[in-house]
N, C-alpha and C positions, 0 to 999 in steps of 0.2 A: 810538743802537742801534734799527733799524728792523725790524719785522717786519708784513708786510702777508698778511693772510689773506683767502680769497675765501668769502664766503657763497653757496653754489650752490643753496639751496632755500628757499622762503619759510617753509615749516613749521619749518626749523631755526632761523630768524631769531626766529619768534614764540616757540619754546621758550626760547631764549636769553634773550629779554626777560622772559617769564615768571618763568624762574628768578632773573634778577636782582632782579626786583621783589620776591621774598621774602627778598632778602637784608636784614640789618642794617646801617644806617648811622648812624655816630655822628658828631655835631659837636662839635668841641673849639675852645674860644675860649681862647686864650692873652694873657697880659699879661707884662711885664717882671717878674721877681721881685724882691722888695724885697733889696737888696744888704746885706750884714752884715759887711762887711770893716772892719778894724780902723783903716785909714787909708784915707782917700778920694784918689782919682787923678781926673783929668780924665775918664776913661772912665766911672769909677763915679759922679761927680757928674752926668754926662750921663745915665746910666742913672737916677738918682733922678729927674730932671726927667721923663723919659719916662714912668717908671712911675706917677707921680701924676697923669698926665693923665685917666685914667679911661678911656681909648680902648682897644679892643681891639688887640693887636699882630698877630694873627694868627688866622684861622681855618682848621681841617681838617677835612675830611671822610674818613671811612675805611669801608670794609667789607672783606671777606676778603681781596680781591685788589686793589683799586683805592684810590688815595689823591689826594685834591685839596688843595693847600694855597694859600690866600690869604693874602699877606704884605700888610700894610696901613700898613708903616712907609715914609714917604717916596713915597706913591704905592702904587697896588695891582699886585701882580705875581701871577701865577697858574701852578701847575704840576699837571699832573694825569700820573698815574702807572698803569701796570698791572702789577703785580709778578710775575704768572704770565707775562705774555708779555715782561716785562723792557724794556717801552717806556715813555718819558716825553716831555712836551712842556711847552713854555712858551707860554702863552697871552698875547697882547699885545691888550687891548682896544681900545686907541687905534688901532693901525695896521691891527688885525683880521687879524693874522698868528699863526702858530704856527712854532716851531722846536724840532727834536728835540734831546733832551738826556739825560744820564745821570740815572737816577733820583735817586743821591745821589754825592757824591765826598767825598774827604777834605780836610782842611784842615791846613795846617803850623802845628804848636804848637811855641812856644819851650820847649826843656827844660832850657837852662841860660843863666846869665848870659853866658857864652862864645860865645852865638850858635849853639848846637846847636839843630836842629830834626827832629821827628818827625812823621809823618802821623798824624792822628787814627785812622785806619784800623787801625793797626799795634798800637794800645793794646789791652792785653788787659782783657777784662771780669772783674769779680769779683761774683758774685750774693751779696746779703747778706740772705735771706730773713727773718731773725729780726727785721729791723727793718721797721716798718710806720708807715706815715703816711696820714692821710687828705687828699687833694686833691679838690677839685670833688666831693665827696661819695662818692668812691671810694676803696676800701682799696688803697694802693700799696705795692709793694716797693721795696727800694732795690738799685742797681746802680752799680759805681763803674769807671771806665776808667782805666786809668794805664800808663807804659812797664812791661814785664816786670819783676818784682822791684823796682819802685820804690814807695816810700811818700811820696813828695813830693808835699805837699797844693798846691805851686804848679802841677803839671801834673795834678792829679787832677780828672776829670770825675765829677759825682754825677748819677745818672738816678734818678727815681722813677717806676715805672711801674704801669700797671694791668694786670694779667696777663689779665683777661676782656675786653680789647678788642685788635681786630686791629694788627699792627705798622704803625708810621708812621716813616719816614725819608725825607728829601729834602735838596736844597741840598746843603750840606756837613756835614750830618748822616750821614754812611753808617755810623759805627758803631752807630747805633741798630737797624740790622737785624739785629744780634746779640741784643737785648733782646727777651725773650719776651712783648711785650705793647705797648701803646702808651706813649710816655714822656710823662708830666703833669707833668713838672718837670725841667729840664736846668740844670745850673750849674756853675760853676768859680769859686773864690774869690769867692763872693758874688755874682756877676753871672750872671744867666741869665733863663729864661723858665719860666712856669708856667700850667698850665690854671686858670682860674676858672670854667668851667662845661662840663659834658659832657651832651649830650641826644640821644636816638635821635630820627632824621628820616626820613620816608619817603623810600625811594631813589627817585632820580630819574636816568635814565641821562645827562641833559643836563651833570649834575655832572661826569661823567668821560670827557666826549667832546668833541673839537675842534668849535666852533660851526660851524653851516652858513655858507658864504660866505666862511670865513677861508681866507687863502693862505699858502702855504709861505713864511716868510721866511728871510733869510740869518742863518746862525750866525755870532756875533761869535766873534773869537777871543780866548780868555782868557789869561792870563797864568798859567802853572802851571809847577809843577817837574815835572821829565822824570824823576825817580828811580823806578826800578822796584824795587830793593832797595839794599843798601848799596855794590854795587858796578857795578850796571848801570843804565842808562838808555835812554829812547827817543830815537829822532832822527828827523826829518820830511823826506822828499823835497819840495823846494819846487816841482817840477814837477808831481807827480801827488797831493801831499798825504798820501800814504800814510806808515806809520811802520815802524820796523826797531829792532831792539836793539843798542846799542855797549857796550862795556866802559869802565872809567874813563879808559882811554887813548885813547878815541875809535875803538877797533878795531870794525869792523862785523862782528858775530856773525850777523846776519840781512840779507837785502835789506830795502828798505822796500816792503814788499808788504802790510802789514796795515792793515785801517780803524782799528783800535782794539787796544791791549795794556794789560792789566791789571797792576795791581803783582803781584809775585812773592807767592806763597804757600809758603813753604819753597823747593822746588826747581822749582816749575812757576809758569807764567803762562797766563792765558786770551788768547786772540787771536782776532779776528774778521776775515774777507777781505772782500773788496769786496762779495760778495753778502751779508754780514751773517751768514755761517755761523761757527760757533765752533768752536776748535780747542785746542790745549794746546802749549806749547813749554817744553824744559827750561832750565837755566842755561847750556848752550852754544847756546842758540838753536834746537836741533833740534826739529823738528815732531813730538812724540811721538804726538799725535792729529791727523789731518787736519781741517782746517775743513769739517765735515760736519753739524754739529748746530745744531739751531734754537736752542739755549741750552745753555750750562755754566755751573755754579758750583761753587768751591772754595773753603769758608769756614775750613777748619781743617786744618792741616797734618798729614797722613797720613790724612785721611779721603777716602773715596770721591768722585768728582765726580757731580753731579747733572746728567743731560741731558736734553733735551727732543726727540723725534722725534714728528712727526705730532699735536702738540698733546698728548702723553702724556709722564710722566716716568719715568726709570730711572736706574741707578747703573752707572758705569765706575770701574775702576781707573786709576792714574796712566799706564798703558801703552795704554789705550784698550780693554782687555779686559772685556767685557759681563759686569756682575756680576748685575743684574737688569734685565730687558727693560723697555722703556718701555710701561707698560700701566697707570699710576697717574696719577689726576688731579693729585697733586703730591706732592712727596717733599722732606724737609728731613732734614739729618744732625746731630743734636745732640750725639752722641757717637760714639764709635769703635765701638762694639758695637751700635748700633741707628739704625733710622732711624724718623721719624713719616712716614705715608702718609695720603692722602686718598681717600676714595670718595665724590664729591659734596663735601658740607659737612661731613662727619664723617671724623674722625681715628682712625687705630689705630697699632700699632707692628709693625714688622718687625724681624728680624735681618737682616743684610748679606747673607744668602743668600736672602733672600724669604719666609723662614718666618714667618707670622703669630704674633705674640707677644701683641698685644691686638687684637682685629678693631676694624674701622673703624665704630664707632657713637657716638662720642663728639664733642661739639662742641669741648671742650677737653681736651687731655691735658697737665698742667702738667709731671709727671715721671715717669720709669719707672726702676725698680730692682728686683731681687730677684724678678722676673717678676710684678710688681704695677704698677697705673697709679694716680696721682693724678689723678683727673678733677676738672673744674669744672662743675657742674650748679647753675643758678640761683644763682649767686655763691657757692655753698658747695663745700667741698672734699670728696671721698669716696675711698675706697681701694677698687679692684676687682681682681679677678683674671681670668685670661684669658675664663673663662666669663660674666664680668659680674657675678659674684656681689659684692655690696656688703659689704665686711669689717667696716665700722664700724657701731654699732648708730645712730648719727646722723651728718648732715653737720657738718662744722667750719668756723669761719670763716676758719681758715688751716691747713694741712699742708704738711711738707716732709720729705723723707727724712732721717734725722738719722744714719744708720750705726748700726750694733750691734743691727739689727733693729728700731730704735726709729722713731718720727715725732715731729717737733717741732710742738707745737700751741700756737695762739694761743687762748685762751678767756678771757673775762669781764676782759680788758685786763692778762693774765699767761700767761707760757710754761710748759709742762710737756712732759713726754716720756709717750708712750703707746706699746703694742706693736701689732702688727699687727691684733690682735682687739678693740682699743681699750681694753685694760685700761691705767689709769693706773700706770706703773711708776716716774716721778719727779713728785713733785706740782706743781701749778700754782702757783708762787711767785716766779717770776722775772719782773724787768722787762726782762732782756735773757739771749738765751741762743743759743747757736750749735750747729750739727751736731757729731758727735764726730769727733775727727781722732787717730789713733793711740790710740783708746780713751779720749780726754780731751775734755771739751766745757767750754768758756768760758761762764761765767755770771754774773749780778749781781740780787741782789734790791733794789738799790737805785740803780743806774747810777753808783754811785760805787766800790764794792769789789767787783772782780771775782775770781773763783776758779776753779779747775778742778774737776771732779766725773768720776767714772766713770760706767758705764753701770747702775750701781745707785743713783747719786745721791750717792754717798759723797764727802765732800770729801777732794780730794787734796793740793792746794797752792794757795797764793794767786798771783794774776797779777802779775808784775813786768814793767815795760816795759822 
């Protein structure tokens, strides 16, 4: 996906470069995670050898909208990406060329011994905020990815992420775009990668730009699965290289006129035309939104689409009806009820009609619920209302909305529950604690015996697997 934008005045360029120089850039060094599988396979033996070599597997440089990933396994490869412009390039230092690529793509994962497969991008994410882990000196939260409704450990992907770092996704790790922070550990069945060092480094535009003198290279054809959902796939016209949609019987639903077709999210798929403008098609191949936008994204079924026009972001419904005009520096939709928006580098909360719920004056908003926001400032959590008033006496090491008008808190290596004023409602005595669901929360004081409590902390029943 290519977007070419023209700088028409020198002072604009100076302003942009000055703003970028003030951004925080984090360098993350990764190594293979030590595998802990019960039985060794040829793959795990190979990983063990590589994990013990002491060399870095990968370096990643991330700031708010830009990413650079340097893979050092079997030779150096470089990918630079801009998530705001949705552009990405592979840099070849040997041939001094660059090629356009997707920021990240899914990968096929075998889901059964019978040879069934699913795209990693179709896996559902489950956040497990009550579990924490220190990685490379940073406190990380846990998230897992798996097929909808599945608890099969064979297909589960475990991610530990640092919420105070920008997102990082690349290569075949497209599912990491859903994670609210940078993944510092990614693993499945004991195999994976983990950060060994995280450091803040000075911003250098050269990290995220195509080097001077490099020429555009030819894009290599990749062997990819053409499935767009369970019943539809893309086909390609060999004469034009454009794509169309066909059903499982090979019936053409659209002519081959699109430069790219994204996998369906529910009943809709995003497409781009020859001019790299974005539109939307339905399951019948009908173009419900013409290809006229600089960018479109649809991450959750039923959620509005985020579109970009004149370098600003707004919201559309699935029929192309304007919900919010393109006047924001950035928008994301983490919920069907609200959106996060940016004014410069600061974040706030809107409802889907554009009403400001929380003004954009925070570097990080972790969660929003009950007209309140959990923010992160200087690596500590605080609860604020619309006016910006801090509702808790002090910041906390970790906070999460727990339901029942309570907050789940991690303090002095134990979990407890407080109300929105900071009053302790359920004492800090748990080694593991979860939010309330249907009036009950699962807790444990020793990580061996689990039981359910109500919102007053009263024992209700033992947990039975």
